[in-house]
N, C-alpha and C positions, 0 to 999 in steps of 0.2 A: 504492498500499499503505502502511494508516494505521500508525502509529508507540504505539501502545496510548495508555497510561498513559504518556509523554513530552510535557516542557515547550514546545510548537512553537510556530514563530512566524511574522508572516505574511511574507513574502516584499518587496523591496524589492530595489532595486540594489543589486550586491556589489561592497561597500569593500576598499582597498582596504588591509591590517594588517603586523603583527607580529607574530611567534612568542610574544616575552612580551607579546601583550593578552594579556585575561579567554579563557576557554574560549568558545568559540563556540554560540552556539545554533541547536536546530537549524531550519533553515530551509522554509516553507511544512507546512502541511494531510501532503501529501504526498512516499515518498523520487523520486527520482528510479527510472528505470526498467535503470539501469545507469548506471556509472563506475568507472572504468580494470578492466573485469573483472566486476567483481561484483553482484550482481542482488539484488533477492530480501531469503531471509532476513541474505545476507549482510549488505547496508547497513544492514536493521533492526538487524543485528548490529554494526555501527562506529558508529551513532547511537546504540545503549544504551550503549557505552564512551563515546565525547565524553559522553554526559546524565553519568556518573560525573564527567569530571573536571573538569567547570562547578559538580557537587554538591561537588569536595572544595576551589572556589575555588582551581584549578591556572588553568596556560593553557595558548593555542591549541597549545602544543611538547607538554603531555605528553598532548594528543589529540592530536599526532602521533603520537608513541612509546607510547601503548596499540592503536589501529588498527594499524600499524607491527609492535607484538607480535606484536599476531592473526593479521595476515597471513603472517607467518611459522611461527607455529604451529598454525593451522587452516586457514587461506584463508577468515577470518575467520567460521566454522564451531564451532558448539558440540559434542564429538567426543565418546565416551565411548572410544573408544581411541587408541591410538600405535604407536609406533613402536619396537623392541628392545629399546633403552636404557631407553625408560622403563616396562617391562616388565616384574614379579619372576613368577617360576611360574605364566607365562601370565595373570599376571593385570594390566593397563592401571593403572598406579598415579598419571602423568600425564595428565589427560585435561580435559575442556573448551576452552572456545576455546582459554587461553591456556598447556594442558597446563598444568596448576601438577600439586602432590603432595600429601599429608595434607596436609604444614607450612599448608596454606591454608583448612582446613576440612576439614568432611565432604562426602561424594560431589558428594550432591544443589545442595551450596554451590558448590562446584567446577565443574558443569554447569550454573549460572546466568549468564549472562551481564554480571550489572548485578553479583552478589557477585564472579565473577570478576576485573574491569573496576577495582571498587572493591580487592580486596588487592592488585591488580599497581600504581594508582596511589599507593597506602599504601607502599608496598615501595621506590617509584621518592624517594618525598620523604626517606626515608632516605639515598638515597646520593648521601653528597657535593658535593656542586655539579654534579650532574646534568645543570642545565642548561646548559655550557658544554660538557660530554663530547662528543665524536662519534657520533653519536644512538645507531645498534648497538653502540657499549660502551655505553652509558647506559642500554639496553637489555637486553643480556646483564649489568651486574649484579645486573637483579633477574633475570630467566630462569635465566643460569649453562649456558646452550649450550655444549656444546663449541667450535665456533668462534664467538668476538667477531664480526666477522666477517657473523655470517649471513643479521641481520636488514638489512644497507644493501640485498643488492635492491631489497627492497620496499619504498624509501624515498620514491621518485618516486607510484607509487600508494597511500600514506598521504598521501601530500601533497592531489591530487587529490582524494580521498573525503570527508577532511578539509573542502574547501576545497566541492566541491559539496555538503556537507550542513551544513555552519554558514555560505554564502553569502558568504565571504567571501578574496578574495584571498593570501592568507596572501605576501610582500615577498620577493622569492628565492628561494621555496619554501623553501625551509630555515630552520633557527632556531639553528645553534652562534654565530653572530653578525653582527658588519656584513654579511664575506663573506660567512658560512653555507656555498656551497657545494660538495658533495666531489667531490672530481674523481679520480677510475678508478679501481680495483678491492682494497682495500685485504685486503693476500695476507701484510702482515704480511715483503713481500721486500727487502732491498737493493738496492742499484747504485752506481756510480762518480760523483759528484759534479757530475764536469766527466768525458765519457768521451771520451776521446781526447788528452787531457790528462799532463804529466807532474810529479810530485811534485817541486817545485824548495826546495822548506825543511820540514823533519821541522819535528815537537813536538821542544821540552825546552832546553837552554842554547842559545845563539850569543852571539856578537860584536856588539855596536851593529848597525843596518842603518839608513845614509841616514839621516833626519831621527826618527826611533823613536824616542822617549826615558822618558823616565819607568820606572815597572814593567812594559813592554815591552821596553825596550832589550839588556838579557840573555839575556831570557828569548820561548824564541815557546812560545805558549799554545794555536798551531792545529797546522796544516800550510797547506800552503802547496801551490794545483796551475795548473798551468799551461799552454795550450795552445799549441801550435808553428802558427806564421804564421796563425793566425786568432784571433777573438773565438770561444770555445767556449760552447753553452746550458746553466747549470748547470740541475742538475736536484736532488728530492728525496730524498738517499740513501735512507730509510726512508720508512716511511707516518709523518706529518707532522700535525698542530693547530697553523696555523701564531699565532705570538702577535704578530708584528712585520711590515710589513713597508713599508718604508718609504723614500724616497728623503733625507731629512737626518740629515745626519749629526750633528749638534748637538753639534759640537764633540771627539767622540771619536777622529773618522781610522775607521771603521769606512765613510762612505760609504755608498753606496746597499744597503742587506740584506738580511734573514729571516733571520725567530729560529722555532722551533717543538719541539713536545714531539714524542719518541714516544710512542704509544698507549699503548704499557706505563707510562709516567709514568717511563723509567729515568735518558733521557737527555731535553737541550735541546742540539738544533744549529743555530748559527750562523753564517750565509754570507757572505761582507765582496766590498767594493771594487768592487758588477756595477755597469753601466752605470745612466747618469740615465736613468731613463723603460722602463726594460727591464723591470721586475715582473711577471709575468704572474698570480702570486698574491693572495689580499687577509687580516687582519684575519680569525682565525675560519673558514675559510677548511679544511675537513682531506682535506688530499692525498695518492697512493697513491705511495710508490717510483715515481722515472726522471717524475714530474710535469715539466714544465718552470716554473722558478723565476725566471731573470733570463738577461741575458749576462753573462759575464764584461766584467768591465772593472779598472778603476782610480782610480777615484774613492774619495775618501780619503786618508788619509797612506800613499801608498805610495811604490814604485819602480819598482812597471810593470806593467803589463797582468795582473790575475793574480788568483785565487780565495781568501780565508783563511776554512778551515773552522776552528771550533770545536766541542768539545765538553764540555757542561756535566753534570756529574753528578746527576742530577732534574730535576724541573718546574720549571718557571718564567716567567715572561711574560716578562720582562726581563731573563737576565741579562748582566755587564757582568767583565769579571778585571778583578785578579786577589777582586775581592768574595766570587763563587759559586768553588765546585770547576770545576775545568774537568782531563781525562784526553786523552790519547793516543788521535785516530782512526783510528794508524796496524792497532791491536791489528784491531779494531770489528770497520775496515771488512775487512782479510782475514781474519778469522771466519765472516765472513757473506759469504766472497767475493767482496764485490766490490770491489775495489785486488789 
């Protein structure tokens, strides 16, 4: 199937790339017959969306996001109908491949795949830090779907389509950062960070413990969990974007530790003292609640094997007490049914 007026490029061997690379040019003189369950008009439309990202000077990451949105909204078809949420007095208000409303322009513009893609990408550019957001959340900031996680299930297909049409393998298949994987179903749920453990030290004032001194001497900025009889598995208490995952203590006493931001941006959660070499996540990963993070340990400045859990108020990459504000994790965990 010819792609009309699109700029096409001769084939050649696929090269590995990253999502930060400039947007790919659609390869070859014809499109594949089928990719990830899509064919014909659907792949032609995907190529048009990709071309708009290229014309806008954006990255492969933007190409994947716009195709992912198109799959989630219309299975890559420019349709003139919608669901009940987009209908007013029997008239479809949100239409087209990206189900856009009247703020995107006249009806004909919203049914034009190129113009619809350009409108989406223009608004995506205006989203602060869109490149580092979890992909479904980045799309949600533009589309405002009732479910921020709606687009997650279409990620794999979008990556396959962009790779097939662009002729290059995206390293790792993800775009958030060096880790970049999305692990599990992001559903806004919460769980106990160390299942089967006991709370051994609450948040708040306390007497000096062992060799701990300085700002940590008389106030406990988190809460401790310990599993009786064995080392338990530390899991993500909520859906998290991982910002730190390291065996390096850097003199802080934290030992092997992980930090991650909740997807609503309200909290950054730190998990400390895990076993060296036990971490199962990387910086840039987005993980669902309950995803294994590492193994309960005794690394760093500790008096025994346990998990130290800290909740920082707000989104930070690498927060530390007492510089960034903390809050007692217990009331939040209880409110969420995780404790």
